[in-house]
Structure formats: structure tokens, C-alpha cells
DRENLUM-399596 format. One record per atom (N, C-alpha, C, O): x, y, z. Coordinates in steps of 0.2 Angstrom, whole numbers, plus 5000, padded with zeros to 4 digits. Layout:
BEGIN
XYZ/...
end
This chain:
BEGIN
519848445172/519748515176/520148555178/520748535180/520048625177/520548685175/520848675184/520548675189/521548685184/521848705191/521748775192/521748825188/521648785199/521448855202/521748905199/521348935197/522548915198/523048955197/522748955190/522649015190/522648925184/522148955180/521648965180/521549005175/521148955184/520548995185/520649065186/520349115183/521249065194/521249135193/521449165186/521149215183/521949155184/522349185178/521749215172/521849265169/521449185172/520749155167/520449245168/520549285164/520249245177/520149315178/520449365175/520149405171/521049375178/521649415176/521549425166/521549475163/521449375165/521549385156/520849425155/520849485152/520149405157/519649455157/519649525157/519449565153/520149525164/520049575166/520449615160/520149655157/521049605158/521549615153/521149645148/521049715148/520649595143/520249595139/519849655141/519949705137/519349665145/518949705145/519249785144/518949815140/519649815148/520149865149/520249895141/520149945138/520549815139/520649855131/520049855126/520149865120/519749845129/519049845123/518949915124/518849955119/518849945131/518650015133/518650065127/518250115126/519450045123/519550075117/519150065112/518950105109/518749985112/518349975106/517650015109/517149995106/517450055114/517050085114/516950165114/516550205113/517650175116/517650245111/517750275107/517650335105/518050195101/517950195095/517350195093/517250235088/516750155095/516050135093/515850215094/515550245089/515950265101/515650335103/515850375099/515450415096/516550365098/516750445092/516450415086/516350465082/516350365084/516050335076/515250375075/515050405070/514950335081/514050345085/513950435083/513650455078/514450465088/514050525091/514150575084/513650605083/514350585082/514250635075/513550605071/513350655067/513250575071/512750525070/512150615071/511850655066/512150625078/511550665078/511850745078/511450795080/512450755076/512850815077/512850855070/513150905069/512550815066/512550835060/512050895058/512150915052/511650925060/511050965061/511551015064/511751055059/511751025068/512151065074/512751085068/512951135065/512951035067/513751075063/513751115056/514151155055/513051095052/512651115046/512551195048/512751245045/512251205053/512051255058/512551295060/512651345056/513151275064/513651315066/514051315062/514451355064/514251295057/514551305052/514551325046/515051345043/513851315044/513751365038/513951305032/514151325027/513951225032/514251195027/513751165022/513251155024/513851135016/513451115012/513751035013/514251025016/513250995008/513350925009/513750905007/513850845009/514350925001/515150895003/515450905008/515750865011/515350995010/515750985017/515450955023/515850945028/514750925024/514550905029/515050845028/515550835032/514950805023/515150725023/515850745024/516150705027/516150795022/516850795023/517050805031/517550785032/516550835036/516550845043/516450765047/516750745052/515950745042/515850685046/516450605043/516550555046/516750645037/517150565034/517950595040/518350555043/518050675040/518650685040/518950635046/519450605045/518750625052/518950565058/519250515054/519650465056/519150515049/519050435045/519850445043/520250395045/520050485040/520650495035/521050465045/521450415046/520850515049/521450505055/521450445057/521950425059/520850395056/520850325057/521150275052/521150205052/521550295047/521650265041/522750275044/523150235044/522750335046/523250355048/523550335055/524150335056/523150335059/523150295064/523350215065/523750185069/523050205061/522850095061/523450095060/523850065064/523950135053/524350105051/524850135055/525250095056/525050195057/525650215061/525750165067/526350165069/525150125071/524850125078/525250055076/525750035080/525050015071/525249945069/525949935070/526249895073/526349995065/527049985064/527250015071/527349965076/527250085073/527450105080/527250025087/527650005091/526850005086/526749975092/527049915092/526949875096/527549895086/528149835086/528749865087/529249825087/528749945090/529349985092/529249995098/529549965103/528750035099/528550055110/528149985111/527749995116/527949945109/527449915112/526649915112/526449975112/526249865111/525549865113/525249905118/524749925116/525449925123/524949955128/525150025128/524750065129/526050035126/525950115125/525750155119/525750215119/525550105114/525250165110/524650165110/524350205107/524150115116/523350125118/523450175123/522950185126/524050205125/523950235132/523850315126/523450355127/524350325120/524450365118/523650395114/523550455113/523250325112/522350335110/522150365117/521850415118/522250335122/521750355128/521650435127/521150465127/522450455127/522650525129/522150585123/521650625124/522550545116/521950565110/521250565112/521050625110/520950535114/520250525113/520050595118/519750645115/520350595126/520150655127/520250715125/520050755129/520650735120/520750815118/520350795112/520150855110/520150765108/519750745103/519050765108/518550795105/519050745112/518050735114/518150835116/517750885114/518650845119/518450915122/518450965116/518151025117/518750965112/519051005107/518451015102/518351075100/518250955100/517550935095/517050975097/516751015094/516950965105/516251035109/516551105109/516251155110/517051105109/517251195108/517551225101/517751275099/517451165097/517551205090/516951255088/516351245088/517351315086/517051375082/517051385074/516951425070/517251335073/517251335066/517651275062/518151255063/517151255057/517551195051/518051175052/518251115053/518651225052/519451195050/519551165058/519551105058/519551205064/519751195069/519351125072/519551095077/518651125068/518251055072/518650995068/518650935071/518851005058/518850965057/519750935063/519950875064/519950975064/520850945067/520550915074/520950865076/520150915077/519950905082/519750815081/520050775084/519250805077/518950765073/519450705071/519250655071/520250735067/520750695064/520950685070/521050615070/521150695075/521350685082/521250625084/521550575084/520750635086/519950575088/520250515083/520450465085/520350535076/520150465071/521050425073/521250365072/521650475075/522150435076/521950405081/521950335081/521650435086/521550355093/521150295090/521350245089/520350305087/520350265086/520450225080/520150175080/520850235074/521250205071/521750145073/521850085071/522150185079/522750125083/522250105088/522550075092/521550105091/521350075095/520950005092/520849945095/520850025086/520449975080/520749915081/520549865084/521449925078/522049875078/522249855085/522249795086/522549895089/522849875093/522349825098/522549765099/521649855101/521349805106/521249735103/521249685107/521249725095/520949645095/521649635095/521649575094/522449655095/523049635092/523349615098/523749575098/523049645103/523449655113/522949585115/523149535119/522349585113/521949535117/522249465112/522549425115/522149485106/522449395103/523049375106/523049315106/523649415109/524249405111/524049375117/524049305116/523649385123/523849375129/523249315131/523149285137/522749305125/522149255127/522149175125/522249155119/522049135129/522249065128/521749025120/521248995121/522049025115/522048985110/521048975111/520649015108/520948935114/520148905113/519848975115/519448985111/519849015119/519549065121/519649145115/519449195115/519949125112/520349185109/519749215104/519549275105/519349185100/518849215098/518449235101/518449295099/518149225106/517749265111/517949315113/517549365114/518549315116/518649365120/518749405114/518349445115/519249415108/519249475104/518549485101/518449535098/518049445102/517449445097/516949515105/516349545104/517349525109/517049575114/517249645113/517049695116/517849635109/518049715104/517349735102/517049785105/516949705096/516549715092/515749745097/515449795095/515649685105/515249715109/515349795108/515049835106/515949795111/516249865114/515949915109/515549945112/516249925099/516149935096/515549995097/515350055097/515149905097/514449935095/513949945103/513449965102/514149935109/513949985114/514150045115/513950075120/514450055112/514950135110/514550185107/514450245108/514450135101/513750155096/513250195099/513250255100/512750135103/512250125105/512150205114/511750235117/512750205114/512950235121/512650325118/512250365119/513150295113/513150395109/512550405104/512450455102/512150355102/511350375098/510850385106/510350415105/510950355113/510650355117/510750425120/510350455123/511250445120/511550505123/511450545119/511450595122/511250565113/511050595109/510450625108/510350685108/510050555108/509450555109/509050625115/508750675114/509350585121/509050615126/509250695126/508850745127/509950705126/510150765126/509850825119/509850885121/509750805112/509250835110/508550845111/508250885109/508350785116/507550795118/507450845124/506850875124/507950845130/508050905134/508050965132/507651005135/508550975127/508651015125/508051055118/508151105115/507651025117/507151015111/507351005105/507050965101/507851035102/508351015097/509151005096/509451025101/509550955090/510050975095/510551025093/511151025093/510051095091/510451145088/510351195094/510651255094/509751165099/509751235104/510151235111/510351185114/510251285112/510651285120/510351225125/509751215126/510951185128/510651155135/510951195140/510951255141/511451145145/511751175149/512351235149/512751225145/512451285153/513251315153/512951355146/513451385142/512451365145/512451415138/512751385131/512851415126/512851295132/513051285125/512651245123/512351205127/512651225116/512051205111/512251115112/512751095113/511651085112/511351005114/512050975110/512350925113/512351005104/512850955100/513450935103/513750885104/513451015105/514351015110/514450965114/514850925115/513750975118/513850925124/513550825121/513550785126/513550825116/513450765113/514250745112/514450685113/514750785110/515550765112/515850755119/516350715119/515550795124/515850815131/515750745132/516350725134/515150695132/515050665136/515350595135/515150545138/515950605131/516450545129/517250565135/517650525137/517150635136/517750615143/517750585149/518250585153/517050565149/517050525155/517550435153/518050405155/517050405147/517550365149/518350355145/518850315147/518350415140/519150415140/519550415143/520150385143/519350465150/519750465157/519650405161/519950415166/519450345160/519550285161/519850245160/520250215164/519650245152/520250215149/520950205149/521350155149/521150285150/521950305153/522050255157/522350195157/521450285165/521750255170/521750175169/522350145169/521250135167/521250075168/522050025162/522149975163/522250075158/522650055154/523450055158/523950045155/523250075167/524050105168/524050025174/524450015178/523449995173/523349915176/523449865173/523349815177/523549865167/523749785164/524649795161/525049835162/524649755160/525349725157/525349725150/524849705147/526049745148/526449735142/526249685137/526249635140/526049685133/525949615127/526649565128/527249595127/526449495131/527149465130/527449445123/528049435121/526849455119/527449425112/527849465109/528349445106/527549565111/527949605109/528849605115/529449625114/528449595119/529249565124/529649515122/530249525122/529449465120/529949435118/530249455110/530749435108/529849495105/529949485099/530649555101/531149565098/530549605108/531049655109/531649615113/532149645114/531549555114/532249545116/532249555124/532749555127/531549575127/531449565132/531149515137/530649525141/531649445137/531149395137/531149375145/530649345147/531449395149/531249395155/530549425158/530049425161/530749445156/529849515157/529549475153/529049445157/529449465148/528949415144/528749355148/528149345148/529249325151/529049245155/528749255160/528449205163/528749335166/528649365172/527749355168/527349315171/527549385162/526849405160/526649355160/526149335163/527049305154/526449245154/526449205158/526049155157/527049205164/526649145171/525949185174/525549155178/525949235173/525249295176/524649245172/524149205173/524949255168/524349235164/524349155161/523749135159/524649105162/524449045160/524948985167/524948925166/525149015170/525648985177/526148975174/526348975168/526648975181/527648955179/527548915173/527548945167/527448865174/527748805170/527648815161/528048805157/526948825160/526648845153/527048925153/527248935147/527048955155/527349015152/527949025149/528049065144/528548985155/529148965152/528948935146/529148965141/528648885145/528648845139/528448895132/528648885126/527948925134/527648975129/528149025128/528449025123/528449075131/528949105129/529549085124/529849125121/529649025125/530048975120/529748965116/530248975112/529148955112/528848925106/528749005103/528949015097/528449055109/528549135104/529249145101/529349165096/529549125105/530449155103/530549105095/530849125089/530349045097/530449025091/529949015086/529848975081/529449075087/529049075080/529349105075/529349095069/529749175079/530049215076/530449225072/530849185074/530749265066/531149275062/532049235066/532249235072/532249195060/532749145064/533449205065/533949195069/533349265062/534049315064/533849365071/534149405075/533049345072/532849385078/532849455077/533049495081/532549485070/532949545070/532049585072/531549555073/532049635072/531149685075/530649675070/530849685064/530149665069/529549655064/529749735061/529849785064/529649715056/529649775049/529249765043/529149705042/529049815040/528649825034/528849765029/528549715026/529649775028/529749715023/529549645021/529549615016/529549625030/529249575034/528749515028/528849455026/528349565025/527649555021/527849525017/527649465016/528349565013/528649515007/528949455007/529349425011/528649415002/528949315002/529549335002/529749374998/530049305007/530749295005/531049284997/531349324993/530749204995/530849194989/530649224984/531049234979/530049234982/529849264976/529849354977/529749384972/529949394982/530049464982/529249494982/529149554981/528849434982/528149474979/527549464986/527649414990/527249504988/526849514994/526449454995/526049434991/526649435002/526249375005/525549355002/525149405001/525549325002/524649295002/524249325007/523849365007/524649305011/524049325018/524249395017/523649415015/524649435017/524249495018/523749525013/523449575015/523449505007/523049485003/522649485004/522249515002/522549425009/521649415013/521649455018/521149485019/522049475021/522049525026/521749595023/521249615025/521949615018/521849675015/521049655012/520549695012/520949615010/520149585008/519649575012/519149565010/519849585019/519349565023/519249615025/518749615029/519649685025/519649735027/519349785023/519049825027/519449785016/519149815012/518449785012/517949825013/518249725011/517449695010/517249735017/516749775016/517349735022/517049735027/516749815027/516249815032/516849875024/516649925023/516349935016/515849975015/516549895010/516049895005/515349875005/514949895001/515149845009/514549815011/513949885014/513349885013/514349935017/514249995016/513749995024/513250025026/514149955027/513749945035/513750025038/513350045042/514450065035/514450135042/514150185038/514150245040/513750175032/513150215029/512550225035/512150285036/512450175037/511850135043/512150175048/511650205051/512750185050/512950205058/513150285057/512850325061/513450315052/513650375050/512850425049/512650465054/512650415044/512050425041/511350395044/510850385040/511350385048/510650315049/510050375051/509550375049/510350435055/509850485057/509550535047/509050555045/509850535045/509750585039/509450505035/508850515032/509750445034/509350415030/508650405030/508250415026/508350395037/507550385039/507150435038/506550435036/507650505038/507450545038/507050585030/506550625029/507650545026/507550545019/507050545015/506850575011/506750465019/506050425019/505350445023/504850405023/505550495026/504850535032/505050525035/504750585037/505250505040/505150495048/505550565050/506050585046/505450585056/505550655060/506050645064/506250585066/506450705065/507150685070/507150635073/507550595071/506550635080/506550605084/506550545083/506850495086/505950535078/505750445077/506350425072/506450365069/506750475071/507650445065/507950425071/508250365071/508050475076/508750465083/508450385085/508750345083/507850375088/507350325089/507750265087/508050225091/507750255079/507750195074/508550195076/508650135077/509050235076/509750215078/509650165085/509850115085/509350205089/509250165096/509350085094/509850045094/508750085090/508450005090/508949965086/509049905086/509150015081/509649965076/510349955081/510749915079/510549975087/511049975090/511049925093/511549885094/510249925097/510249865100/510049795098/509949755102/509849795090/510049735086/510749725085/510949665085/511149775085/511949765084/512049725091/512049665090/512149745096/512149715102/512149645102/512649605102/511449625102/511049575105/511549525096/511849475099/511649525088/511949495085/512749485090/512949435092/513049535091/513749505094/513749465099/514149415098/513249475104/513349415108/513049345106/513049295110/512849345101/512549275098/513349225094/513449165094/513849305091/514349285090/514849255096/515249205095/514849285100/515249275108/515249195108/515749155107/514449155108/514449125112/514649055104/514848995105/514549085100/514849035094/515349045090/515349015084/515749075091/516449085085/516849055088/517349055084/516949015094/517548975096/517348895095/517548835097/516648905092/516548815092/516248815086/516648785084/515848835082/515748835073/516448875068/516548855062/516748915071/517448945068/517049015064/516449035063/517749045061/517449105059/517449085052/517049135051/517549055047/517449065042/516449035038/516149045033/516349025042/515448985042/515249045042/514949065037/515449085048/515049145050/514949205045/514549245044/515749215042/515949245037/515549255031/515349305028/515449195029/515049145023/514349175024/514149205019/513949165028/513449165030/513149225030/512649245028/513749255033/513549345035/513449385028/513149435026/514149345024/513949385018/513349385013/513149435009/512949315014/512449295009/511749325013/511249335009/511749335021/511149365022/511349445020/510849475017/511749485022/511949545019/511649555012/511349605011/511849505008/511649535001/510949524998/510749554993/510649475003/509949475004/509449535005/508949545002/509649555009/509349585015/509449675010/509049715010/510149675008/510249735005/509649744999/509349794999/509749694994/509349694988/508449694990/508049724986/508249664998/507649684998/507449784999/506949814997/507849795001/507849875004/508049914995/507849964992/508449874993/508249924985/507649924983/507349974982/507349854983/506649854982/506249904982/505949934978/506449914989/505749944993/505950034992/505550074993/506650044990/506750104989/506650134980/506650184978/506550054975/506350074969/505650094968/505450134963/505050044974/504550064974/504350134974/503850164971/504750154978/504550224981/504150274977/504050274971/503950314982/503650374977/504050434982/504450424987/503850494977/504250554981/503650614982/503050614980/503850654986/503450694988/503750764984/504250784981/503050814986/503650884983/504250904983/504550924978/504350904989/505050904991/505750854988/506350864988/505450814985/505850754982/506150694986/506550644985/505850704991/505950674998/505650614996/505050624994/505950534996/505650464996/504850455000/504850465006/504350434997/503850405002/503850335002/503550304997/504050295005/504050205006/503250195008/503150165003/502850205009/502050175010/501950125013/501750115019/501850085007/501750015013/502349955012/502349895013/502849985010/503449965011/503949975017/504549955020/503450025019/503950055025/504150015031/504450035036/503949965031/503949925037/504449855035/504649805039/504549855026/505149785025/505449825025/506049805025/505549905024/506149935023/506649935031/507249925031/506349945035/506549965039/506749895043/507349885045/506149835043/506449765043/506849745041/507249715045/507049745034/507649725033/508349765033/508949735033/508049825034/509049855038/508949845043/509449875045/508649805048/508749785054/509049725054/509449705058/508849695049/508949605047/509649625045/510149595048/509849665041/510549665037/511049695044/511649685043/510849725048/511249765052/511249705058/511549725063/511049665058/511149585063/511349565059/511649525063/511449545052/511849495047/512549515047/512949465049/512849575047/513349615049/513749595056/514349575058/513149625060/513249605067/513849535070/514349525073/513449495067/513549445071/514149405065/514349345066/514349445060/514749395056/515449475054/515849495058/515449505050/515949535045/516049575052/516649575054/515849605056/515949645063/516349635066/516849665067/516249575070/516649545075/517149515073/517649515076/517149465067/517649415064/517849435062/518349405061/517749505059/518549515053/519049535056/519649535055/518749575063/519149595069/519749555072/520349575074/519449495072/519749445076/520149395071/520649365074/519949385066/520349355060/521149395061/521749375062/520849475059/521449515059/521949515064/522449535063/521649475070/522049485077/522449435076/522949455078/522349375074/522649325075/522949285067/523249225067/522849315063/522949265058/523549275054/523749225050/524049335055/524449345054/525049325058/525049355064/525549285057/526249245062/526449325065/526249385064/526849295071/526749335077/527449395073/527449455074/527949375069/528249425067/528049475062/528249535062/527449445056/527249505054/526649535056/526549585053/526249525062/525749535066/525549615063/525149635059/526049655068/526149725068/526049755060/525449775058/526449745056/526549745048/525749735046/525349785046/525649675045/524949655041/524449705044/524149755041/524349695052/523949755055/523849825053/523349855053/524449845052/524649925051/524349915042/524149965040/524349875038/524149865030/523449865030/523049895027/523249825033/522449785033/522049865038/521549885036/522449885043/522149945045/521849995042/521350015042/522650015037/522350075032/521850055026/521350075024/522050015026/521549985019/520649975022/520149985018/520549955028/520249955030/519650035032/519050035031/520050085035/519850135038/520050185030/519750235028/520450165026/520250205018/519750205014/519550245010/519450125016/518850115012/518350155015/518050205013/518250135021/517650175026/517750245025/517250275026/518350275024/518350345022/517850355015/517450395015/518050315010/517850315003/516850305003/516450345000/516750265006/516050255005/515750305010/515150315009/516050335016/515550375019/515750435015/515250465012/516150465014/516250525008/515850535003/515450585003/515950474999/515250474992/514550464993/514150464989/514450445001/513850435000/513050494998/512450494996/513550535001/512950604999/513250614994/513250674993/513450584989/513550624981/513150564978/512750574974/513350494981/512950454977/512050454978/511650434974/511950484984/511250504985/510850564980/510250564978/511250594979/511350644976/510950624967/510350634963/511650574966/511750534958/511350494958/510850514955/511550424962/510850384960/510550364962/510150324960/510450404969/509950394973/509950324978/510350284977/509450324984/509850274991/509550184986/509750124987/509250204980/509250124977/509750114977/510050074981/510250164970/510750144967/511450114971/511850074969/511350164976/511750174982/511850104986/512450084986/511350074989/511050014992/511349954988/511549894990/511149974982/511049914973/512049904975/512349854978/512349974973/513249944974/513249874980/513349824978/512949904988/513349884992/512949814993/513349774995/512249784991/512149724991/512549674986/512849614986/512549724979/513449674973/514149644980/514449594981/514349704981/514949684987/514649644993/515149644997/514249624995/514249574999/514049524995/514049474999/513949504989/513749444986/514649434984/514949384985/514849484982/515749474980/516049434986/516349384985/515949474992/516149454997/516149375000/516549345003/515549374998/515349295000/515849224995/515949164998/516149254989/516249234984/517149224987/517449174988/517449284989/517849294993/518249264998/518849244999/517549235004/517549205010/517749125007/518249085009/517449115003/517449015000/518149034998/518649025001/518149054994/518849044989/519749044993/520149004992/519649104997/520149125000/520449115006/521049105007/519849125012/520049135018/519949095021/519349085022/520649045026/520448975027/520349005037/520449055040/520148925041/520148955048/520648955050/521148945047/520648975056/521048995061/520848975069/521248975074/520248935069/519948935077/520148875079/520048825076/520548885085/520848835090/521448835090/521748805095/521848875083/522548875082/522848905088/522548925093/523548905088/524048925092/524248995089/524148995082/524549065091/524749105087/525149095084/525149105077/525649055087/526449035085/526348975079/526848955077/525548935077/525648905070/525248925067/524848895064/525148995067/524949055059/525349015055/525748985058/525249015050/525549015044/525649095040/525249135042/526149105036/526149175034/526549165025/526549215022/
end
């Protein structure tokens, strides 16, 4: 039976985890809001498909930079400090994206938002894994993905209603501003809440130990786990760091004996890259465009996004319940297999489709099968690679190299995300929907092999016991 103080501490740990995941919510909202604004951006800034691809994907360049530097700077200034910086950037980006009058100005604000998303994407799971007890770590870190999907879902719903009230995303809404501008401004409320809530949570105890602030770390650990356990834990963390007690640095990712990059780093990069190569963000960023390409109206396409968001949340909730029981590796493996199958069915539907006078695909009898497969694919991703990749990255690296490992993996994840998002409009014009989705299906199949051969289980292990 739990000691009463332990139960109180658990409430505190859950509170901390929820505050950290508001960053995940903003990450999702910021990524999803663009989905309903593509028409507005094209009309306002007169951009062509490569330009639109860049307006949509420009934020991802900021994400790659934000993830890399947040991982590094968090080792110097702290996990919470970096989340505070991210909150301020979210506020600036939400306001600026809505007032932008030209492509260049818009891209600058989106890149600032990207820096925030990149920082939040690696720091929230790292922070949660550094405060959560081992037996609940998978579940608490998975809340990050639920928050991301909820953010996406809320963005889709708010886009849908704002476009509906105005008549079209390009029409004027309140105060004589177009609806698409309001789509960005809605984000100001959760961004301000994030900033204020971060002031109520402590710094990561593992960061404090690594910085030599042992007494502060003991105070935080005592609040988290009770006094006795807190003192023992501080000692364990200290023992797990480099023998010479140097500050974490990028060169820690190299094996001291061979001088080569540690295997754990390559596994982290592999997880980060495959999470994007399966094409999930094409569904998120271009969902409305995809369904309009197969004959849906703007309103029907936006509604399909809302359904897809609801399916995603349901899948994440399933993972919350099982990730600490059945482990990380089985979820990743079966998720990969499920995605390979459902993507292949979508490719079949696109290959069977006819075209109309405008060259748009007509799915005909396969329409329901294509939509069903797309939703099944979204479900497979969000019960496996969506949450579990972030859980793994937050916990698999030893304490000494967690910040650096996350920096490199985060850079790889967002760099691949940028590549997939930027190339999709070009693939669509070149090899069509079937060709593009064929590439994602092959990647999903290869990711299953990668998991079976290289990924090892981290369920229930203390962070101090992670081997690198």
C-alpha cells in the first residue's frame, strides 16, 4: 500500500507532468492550425505550390533548430528555463502569424513558433521522464502525445468553426480581420496559460545534480518521492554521471574507447527518423488538401480532419493504459506492421481511382475503403510511434548524455519532418498520391525490421540504470 505522503507526491508529479505537456498541446495546435489556413495564405500572399509548401514547412526548420539547441542549452540552463523561453516564443509566433502582411514576415513568425515547438517537443518528455517514478514513466510521458493530438484536434475544430462562421477561411470575421488570421490568434490563450503555469513547477532534479546543485536537487526529490527516498535518489543520480563530474557535452555521445558514435545515439536517430518517414505529418498538415484532391468539399475535408483527430486521441488513450504493462518495443513493432498494411490499402485505392476533367482523383466505390484505411493508419501510428518514440527518447539515454542525445535525435526528427512536408506537394505533382503513399508504406515496413533488430526494452528501468 502507498504511504500517504507518496500519494500526495503522486498528485504533485501528475500536476508537473500536465503543466509540461501544455507545451505538447501548443506543439499540436501550432502544427495543425496551418491545415485550415492554406487557402488564406495562398490568397493573401499569392504563393505557388513550392511557396505554399515552404510557408507550411518553414516552421519545421525552426523546430529542427529549436530541438537541437534546446537539448544542448537545457544541459546548461535547465529544463524548466527552456520551457519558459518556448512559452514566450509561442505567444510571439501566434500573434505575429495572424498580423503578417507578406510571405517573408509570415515565415519569420512561423520559424519563431517552430523554435518553440522544437524546444517543447524534446524538453517536455525529458522533463517528465526526469521527475516521474519508473513504474509510471511511460504513461506520464505518453500524456505528451495525447496533448499534441488534443492540440491538433482543437486547432482543427477551431479552424472548422471559424471558417464556418465567416463562410470561408478567406472571408472577413471579427474586427474586419479574415478568419484565417483568427485561426492563429486563438493560440494566444493556451500560450499565456503555459507561461504562467511553468512558474509553479520546480527545475528537473537530474539537471540540478548534473549542475552540482545537490542541495536543491534533494529538496525537489524529497517533494517528489518523500525525504528518505529523495536523499537516496540524489546519490544514485550523482553516481550515474561521468566519473570526473564534467558538465554534459556533445562529445559524450562518442564512445570513449573506440571514438565512434555510441550505438544508443544511432538507435535514437533511427527512432526519430522513422517516426517521420511513415508520412504521418502529410495527413496532419495536408489533410484538408488530400481529401479535397479526392473530391471532398472544403467543409467535408475539414470535418474529416476533426474525425481523424478524435481517432488519434482514442489511440493515445489506449497506449496510456498499456505502455507500462506490455512495454515499448511490442507497441512499436505492431504499429509499424499496422501502418505498412493500411498504407498499402490506401495505395491500392489511389491506383484504382479515375480522374475528372480537372485531373482530380475520383475514388468511386473505394472512397469508404480509402477513408477507413486512412483512419486505421492514424490509429496505428498514435497507439505506437506517436507517443512511444517520445517516451523512448526521453528515457533511453543515460543521465550524462540525455540532453545531447535528445538534441541530435530532435534535430533528425524535425529535419526529416521538414523533408517529408516540403516534398509532398512535389511528389503529388510528380508521382501522384499512390506513389507518395507507396514510399511511406515501404518506410513503415522497414521500420518494423529496425525495431525487431535494434530497439531494446526500457519498461520499468530506472533512468540511472540506462546503458549507453
